[in-house]
C-alpha positions in Angstrom: 11.1 55.3 -35.3 9.4 52.6 -33.3 11.4 50.5 -30.9 10.6 46.8 -30.9 10.9 44.6 -27.8 13.1 41.6 -27.5 10.0 39.4 -27.5 8.8 40.9 -30.8 12.2 40.5 -32.4 12.4 36.9 -31.1 9.0 36.2 -32.6 10.2 37.4 -36.0 13.1 34.9 -35.8 10.7 32.1 -34.8 8.3 32.9 -37.6 11.1 32.9 -40.1 12.5 29.6 -38.9 9.0 28.2 -39.2 9.1 29.0 -42.9 7.3 32.3 -43.1 8.7 34.8 -45.6 9.8 38.3 -44.7 6.7 39.7 -46.4 4.4 37.4 -44.4 6.2 38.3 -41.1 5.8 42.0 -42.0 2.1 41.6 -42.6 1.5 39.5 -39.4 3.5 41.8 -37.1 2.8 45.1 -38.8 6.4 46.2 -39.2 8.8 47.1 -42.0 10.5 44.3 -43.9 13.9 46.0 -43.7 13.6 46.1 -39.9 12.9 42.4 -39.8 15.7 41.6 -42.2 18.3 43.6 -40.2 17.2 41.9 -37.0 17.5 38.5 -38.5 20.8 39.3 -40.1 22.2 40.6 -36.8 21.1 37.4 -35.0 22.9 35.3 -37.5 19.9 33.7 -39.1 20.7 32.0 -42.4 18.5 33.3 -45.1 16.7 31.1 -47.6 17.1 32.1 -51.2 13.9 33.9 -51.8 14.6 35.5 -55.1 12.0 34.1 -57.4 11.4 35.6 -60.8 8.0 37.2 -61.3 6.2 35.3 -63.9 4.1 36.8 -66.7 1.2 34.7 -65.4 1.5 36.4 -62.0 1.6 39.9 -63.5 -1.4 39.2 -65.7 -3.4 38.0 -62.7 -2.4 41.2 -60.8 -3.5 43.3 -63.7 -6.8 41.4 -64.0 -7.6 41.9 -60.3 -6.6 45.5 -60.4 -8.7 46.3 -63.5 -11.7 44.5 -61.9 -11.4 46.1 -58.4 -9.3 49.2 -58.9 -7.8 48.3 -55.5 -4.1 47.7 -55.0 -4.7 46.3 -51.5 -6.9 43.6 -53.1 -4.0 42.7 -55.4 -1.6 42.6 -52.5 -3.9 40.4 -50.5 -3.9 37.8 -53.2 -0.1 37.4 -53.5 2.9 36.7 -51.3 5.0 39.2 -53.1 6.2 42.5 -51.5 4.4 45.7 -52.3 7.4 47.3 -54.2 7.7 44.2 -56.4 3.9 44.2 -57.2 4.0 48.0 -57.8 6.9 47.8 -60.2 5.5 45.0 -62.3 1.9 46.2 -62.1 2.8 49.8 -63.3 4.8 48.3 -66.2 1.8 46.1 -67.1 -0.6 49.0 -66.8 1.5 51.2 -69.1 1.7 48.4 -71.7 -2.1 47.8 -71.4 -2.8 51.5 -71.9 -0.5 51.7 -74.9 -2.0 48.6 -76.4 -5.6 49.9 -75.8 -4.6 53.2 -77.5 -3.1 51.3 -80.5 -6.3 49.2 -80.9 -8.5 52.3 -80.7 -6.4 53.9 -83.3 -6.4 50.9 -85.6 -10.2 50.8 -85.3 -10.6 54.5 -86.0 -11.5 55.4 -82.5 -8.6 57.8 -81.9 -10.6 60.9 -82.6 -12.6 62.9 -80.0 -15.5 60.7 -78.9 -17.7 63.7 -78.3 -17.3 64.8 -82.0 -20.3 63.4 -83.9 -18.5 63.8 -87.2 -16.0 61.2 -86.1 -18.6 58.4 -86.4 
């Protein structure tokens, strides 16, 4: 486990008080969100209410970016949400997308083996 200096920890406090989110501080400083949270909590920092519901529009945008690029890092670079939040919602959306795609293929008669010429 890495030990952080007093200067590093003080920088987290300053960044948070400047309006940066825990996720942003984590990305800037390269450390875990929970470490930052615990440090701020121990120092008596009053937390802003950061619980924002994830919108369907956000999830659809994440899905679009992921399907275009195949790169989770690209999705994360385009949002201020934490990685666990994005993963949870993106996996749910990908499952729904896969099920819907399968249903559409089935309705259109494409559920058989694509290599079987008699299926055409």
